N, C-alpha and C positions, 0 to 999 in steps of 0.2 A: 504493500500500500504506500502511495506517495504521501508527502507531507500535506497536511490539510490546513488551509488558510481561510479564516472567516472573520468578518468585521463584527465587533461587539459593541452594542449600544444599549444593552439591557441594564447597565449599572453605571452610575456617575463616574466612578473611578476608571471605567473601561471605555467611556464614550470616545469615539474617534480613533480607537486603537483596534488592532487586529490580534487574534489569538491563533497561534500556529501550533499544531501538534506535530512534533518532529519524530520521524521514524528512526528508532535507535538500531534497527536491523536485527533485533532478536525477538520480534513479536511484541515489543512494548513501545510506548510512545511517551515523550516528555512535552509538557505544555510550555510554550514560550510566548510571552506578550510582546508584540511589535508595535512601535509607534510609527505613525504615518509621517513621512518626511515632507519638506516644503515643495518638492517637485513631484509628489505623488508616489515616491518610493517609500521604502520602509527603513526605519532606524531601529537596530536591535536594542532592546532594553533588558535589564536584569529580570530574571523570571522569579526571583525570590523577594519576599517582603523583608523589611527591616527586622533584625533579630530572629530571622527564621533559620532553622538548621540547614546546613549545606550537605547534600548527599553526593559523595564522590562517585563519578561515573554517570550521574544523572542530572545533577545541578548544573545550570547554565551560567556562564560568566560573560560579562561585557568588557571589551578592551577599554583601557583608560587612555585619555589624551593628556599631553603635558604642554605647558606654555614655554616656548623658546624665550628665555629671559636670562641674559648674562650680564647686562649692564645695571640692572636694578630689580627690586622686588615690587611686583604689582600687588598691593594690599587689597584684601576683601573686607567687607563689613562683618560685624558680629552676626552669626546666624546664617551667613550666606554660603552657598556652595562655591567652590573654586577649583581651578586646574592646578596641579603641582607644577613646579619649575623643572626645566631641563636645559642642557647646553645646546648649542647649535648643531652639535653632532649627535644629538638625541640621547645623551647620558642623563638619566633622571637624577635630580638633586635631592638627596635624602640627608637631613640633618638630625641625628639623634639629640634628644634634649634631656636635661636633668631636672628633677622636681624636688624641692625641699620639703614637700608635704604640708606647707602652710600657706602657699600662695598659688594663684592660677598661673602666673607667668613662670616660664621655665627658662633655664639657661641652655643654650645650644652648646654641644660639645665642641671643643676647639683643638686644633693641632698646636704644635709649638709656636709661640709668638715671640716677637722681639720688638724693641723700641728704645727710644731715648727717654731717660728719666730726668736728667739734668744736662742742658746744652753746655757746650764748651764755653768757659768764661772764667774770669778772675774773681775770686771771692776771699774775703778776709774774716768772715764769720761762718757759722754753721749753716747748712742748707738742708731742707727737708723736701722730699718728693711728694707729689700728691698720693693719696691712699689708692692702692691698686686692688681691684677685685679679681681674685683667682677663681676660675670656673672649675677646671678639672686637672690643672697642672699639679704634678707631684713635687716639683722643685723649681729652683731658679738659679741662674748664674748672673751675678752682678759684675760688670766690667768697669773699673774705675781707671780712666786714662788721665794720667797726670803729666802735664807738659812743662810746668814751671812751679817752683816753690820758693820759700823765703830763705832757705839754707839754715845753717846753724843746727840747733838741737830740736827745732820744731818738727812735729809729726802730724800725720793726718789719719783719722779713723773713719772707717765705713761701717755703719750699723744697719742690720736688717731688723725691723721692728714689726710687730703685729698689733692690730687694733682690737681692743676688747669689745665684744658684741653688746655688752650691757652698758658700760660706762663710756664707750668710744675712746677710751684712753689709748694713746700710742706710746706709753712709757715702757712697754714690754719689749725688751731686747731679746731677739732670738739668736743672732749671730753677730760677730764683729771681726773686722780685719784692720790691722794697724799698718800704715805705711811708714816704715822706718825713716828717720831723718837722713836726708841726702840720697836715699835709694832711688828716687825718681829720676835722677840724672843718668843712671845706667840703664834703667828699664822703667818705662812709665806706665805699663799696663799691669793692673792688679785685679785679681778675680776672687770674689767671694761666692762659694758654691754651697747651696743648701738644698739637699735632696736625699730621700731615703736611700741608704746604701752608698752615699757619696764617700769616696776614698780619701784618706788623708795623705796619700802619696804625693799629690802636687805640692804639698807644703814644703817639700825638700828644696824647691827652687827659691823659697823665701819670698815669693810674690803672690802666693795663693793660700787660701784657707778654705777648708771643707768641713761641713757639718752634716752628719747623717740624720737629718730631721726633715719632716714634711713641711711643705709650704702652706701657711694658713690661708683662710678664705680672704681676709683683709690684711694687706701688708703694705709697708712703705720702707723707704731707705733714708738714711741720714748720713751726711758727710760732715765731720766736725774737726776743725783744726785745734791743735793744742795751744796755740798762741794767737797773736793778732797779725801775723804775717800774711802775705798774699799768696794764695795757691790758685793755679789755673788747671782746671780739670773738667772732664765730662763723665757722665755716668749712664751706662746702657744696661739693658737686661735681656735675657733669653730664658723662656720657660722650658721646663723639662717634663715630659710625660712619663 
């Protein structure tokens, strides 16, 4: 028996649609509702209602379409249907998200990130970076590039701090790296590494410090001189997954 196609108008939810009974080739048939297209053709629609059980080998699926969108995100309104994003070569964009259990908004998972915390410049007093929000990174590498210093016995210290979620205090020091007096003249790059399993081996160079600790949710960095002399430096970061 061939597939049977009939127009249904006996119920409001089926008005203007067609009902097709598809021959499965084994003496049984599956019902499929088809919507009428603008040119008189038919557009396949899912055959199951919301929250209905899917039957492998018998349930019907409808292919999905994706919006080619590489330069920006086309937002939809609350409660609206929307097409997912894809690249121009048809790779579907899927971004897993994390939920903290208390809010509707979720954080999208991220790969390793990097950026500038303090731009290169001369400073005579301590400097704090803005508070950073960590999504799913396990650690961070802070790179302090020192190009000039006051000389003498003055030193420079790099601190990694975390923000208390209750009091918002940033007085909590998680890690510290000291730049010895005069050492910037021979090598100006100093790294502070904070990540689970971080090895202390790089410390042998005298220019690195490692802490086997996880990176908190809210963190910031501080660069503090021991005296009033002028230091010229920049501070960058790279997160570690």
